[in-house]
C-alpha positions in Angstrom: 0.0 0.0 0.0 1.2 3.5 -0.7 0.1 6.7 0.9 1.2 10.2 0.0 1.7 12.4 3.1 1.6 16.1 3.3 2.4 16.1 7.0 1.3 14.5 10.2 0.6 15.9 13.7 3.7 17.2 15.4 6.1 16.5 12.5 5.4 18.2 9.2 6.9 16.5 6.1 8.2 17.9 2.9 5.9 17.9 -0.1 6.3 14.8 -2.3 7.2 12.3 0.4 5.6 8.8 0.2 4.9 6.6 3.1 5.1 3.0 1.9 3.7 0.4 4.4 2.1 -3.0 4.8 1.3 -6.0 6.9 0.0 -4.2 9.9 -3.1 -5.3 11.8 -6.6 -3.6 11.6 -5.7 -1.2 14.5 -2.6 0.1 12.5 -0.2 -1.6 14.9 2.9 -3.5 14.0 3.8 -3.7 10.3 6.7 -2.0 8.6 7.1 0.9 6.3 9.3 3.6 4.8 9.1 7.3 4.2 10.5 7.8 0.7 11.1 11.0 -1.3 10.0 10.6 -4.9 12.4 8.8 -7.2 14.7 11.0 -9.3 15.2 9.8 -12.8 18.7 10.6 -14.2 18.2 8.9 -17.6 16.5 5.9 -19.2 19.1 3.8 -17.5 19.5 5.4 -14.1 17.3 6.5 -11.2 17.9 7.0 -7.5 16.3 7.7 -4.2 17.8 9.4 -1.1 17.2 7.8 2.3 17.9 10.6 4.8 19.8 9.6 7.9 20.9 11.4 11.0 24.7 11.1 10.3 24.6 10.7 6.6 22.2 10.0 3.8 22.0 6.8 1.8 21.9 7.1 -1.9 20.4 4.1 -3.7 21.2 4.2 -7.4 19.3 1.8 -9.6 20.8 1.2 -13.0 20.4 -0.9 -16.1 23.8 -1.2 -18.0 24.0 -1.8 -21.7 24.2 -5.5 -22.6 27.2 -7.2 -24.1 25.7 -6.9 -27.6 25.7 -3.1 -27.5 28.5 -1.1 -29.1 31.7 -0.4 -27.1 30.9 3.3 -27.6 27.4 3.1 -25.9 28.9 1.1 -23.0 31.7 3.6 -22.6 29.3 6.5 -22.5 27.1 4.7 -20.0 30.0 4.0 -17.6 31.4 7.6 -18.0 27.9 8.9 -17.1 27.6 6.5 -14.2 31.0 7.6 -12.8 30.3 11.3 -13.3 26.9 11.1 -11.6 27.7 8.6 -8.9 30.9 10.4 -7.6 30.2 14.1 -8.5 26.6 14.7 -7.5 26.6 13.7 -3.9 28.9 14.5 -1.0 31.6 12.0 -0.4 30.5 11.1 3.1 27.0 9.9 2.0 26.7 6.1 1.7 26.1 5.0 -1.9 24.5 1.7 -2.9 24.5 0.7 -6.5 22.0 -1.9 -7.6 20.4 -3.1 -10.8 21.1 -5.1 -13.9 24.7 -4.9 -14.7 24.5 -7.3 -17.7 27.8 -8.6 -16.6 29.6 -12.0 -16.1 32.0 -11.9 -13.3 34.6 -14.7 -13.5 37.1 -16.3 -11.1 40.2 -14.7 -12.5 42.8 -14.1 -9.8 43.3 -10.4 -10.8 39.6 -9.6 -9.8 39.5 -11.6 -6.6 40.2 -8.6 -4.3 37.1 -6.9 -5.7 34.8 -9.7 -6.7 35.8 -12.5 -4.3 36.4 -16.2 -5.3 32.8 -17.3 -5.7 31.1 -16.8 -9.1 28.8 -18.6 -11.4 31.1 -17.9 -14.3 34.6 -19.0 -15.1 35.6 -15.9 -17.1 34.5 -12.2 -17.2 32.9 -10.7 -20.2 33.7 -7.1 -21.3 30.8 -5.7 -19.3 32.1 -7.6 -16.2 35.5 -6.0 -16.6 33.9 -2.6 -16.9 31.9 -3.0 -13.6 34.9 -4.3 -11.8 36.9 -1.3 -13.0 34.1 1.0 -11.9 34.0 -0.7 -8.4 37.7 -0.4 -7.9 
């Protein structure tokens, strides 16, 4: 269930905040939920939300990387845009979480183990996997 809030008694909220909640009982006890500011769309491949915290904010960036079949140019532009947006639009002290469809195969090559670890479904990286590992490092 989703409810748009304009404010509540004792603690006015910013315009455009959503309260997402579910699984409470009929007396509105128990259950869980989130106050979420509306999603910001960066492009057709990236969007984010900001979860405001006391010490720092948490930026959750959702992305859909170009597939292996796309041109090297389109993949290069995507990762340049991702790096520019991810590192230059938010203060360094905010926590940033990147999630989504990376369209990547991450292998078990020794050179990538410090970043990826030793567990993978794939034996070898594909080009897109190398790009995401480079981004992560």
